[in-house]
Phi, psi and omega in degrees: 000136182287142177289147178290128178263138184299336183291348183272353173208164175221158178268149184223135179292145179206160173256129180255122180256131178214224183288328183251211179291152178299145184244129177282146178186198179228153178231134175283128180239138182288143174287144177221113184235159176285125179238115177268138173252108185248135180243121180049041174095354181242134182286130178262320182205154174233123181246152164269119190216165173282130186280064178211153176055043187282335173291318173303317180302315182299313181293316182293315178299317181299319180287309189287339176266006175073025182272315183200149171280158181306321182290345180270359178264120182275321181197159176224131177223133177261121184244128178277134179235170179298339186251357181157209183242134178251113178269105185266114184248129181247124186256155170290159188305320183293322178288322178297321180294319178297318181293322179298320178295320179296319181295328181294339181261358181288134184266335183172203183300154184229164179273166187291335182269345183226064190284131178075021181245132181232010181227152177296326181297319181284327179297328179248037186301150177289139180249149175294145177294138179299134182305146178303141184213145176272004184295130175222160175230143170278164177300323179296324179290322176300313180296322179294322179297316179294320181293340181279350184299316184305326180282355184251009186233067181297324179292318176297319180299324182282328190239337187060032185214038180219148174267157176230147170231126186233163178231129183240130174206097187056039183129160180280120186247347179200149177208143174225146180235154176195159174292341177253133182292323177295319181297317180300317180291321177296321179295317177298315179301315180300321177294314186293321183287349176253005183228127178302134180205157176278169172300151181190199185243136170274134178243128181243137174271357183256179177288162182249106174254174187297325181290331176290323176293322177302319181292319178293322177296320177298323176291328181090018180285134184280343184227137175234123179245132180224152182275347183243183181277137176277160171284162179297321181293321178296321179294317179297320178294316178302319178298316186287332183260003174087024179262132171281115182258117178246127184223178185051040187276128177228165178303336182250354183199160175194167178233137180254124186257329185220152175046060184292350181295343179278357170265114188308127184297321186293341179230028183280070181259052186302129181285000000 
């Protein structure tokens, strides 16, 4: 697990009101800076993000937004500017050509979860089915995975204002945090696609919308665990692409919505 870097938050003076007189003190607040994602010299998107793990962010965003496969990325450099950070990503010619064609059809500004998309068809694009996998979890392992989250969120612990995306495979093996839930998942994805790992489960501390399932499908993870309720559309997509969607997950209980066969039958004692 990466050590918390002081640059990702700062302390701020505040007055705390409670039962008695207000109390002076300080509160840790997460940093949020403008981060541009530029491909071959042209900016594709600008996010407000936590200024950490930006190379992971570049790789993960490129994959989950359908811009480039990891092997099509030649280099990544983070450049500090007066207005924020510019993540400069250089693509191989075939990926650059695809992106140029995509840019010609863009109508205008885009949202953080659907970057560079200007059509309903692309926003609800078909995803490849997650590759077949023998990966399964017992109910006890699901509960253990959720229970492991508090130790993996140093920025959240310091500020109470960050999302986390984690990866579990016989234990928690990776975690990334960001003020943006999409950013946290992209950072985790970027780390995983550059690091050898077994099949496992993505764990999200945020809500599950259809774009988050699209990102997990792009990664190819067979299981998605979330602490909140998914949307109906996100659940339908998880069903269609072969992802086991577990939600409302707590250390003592959870609900399985799709592909329940990945919860081992012999110990399926779901609370």
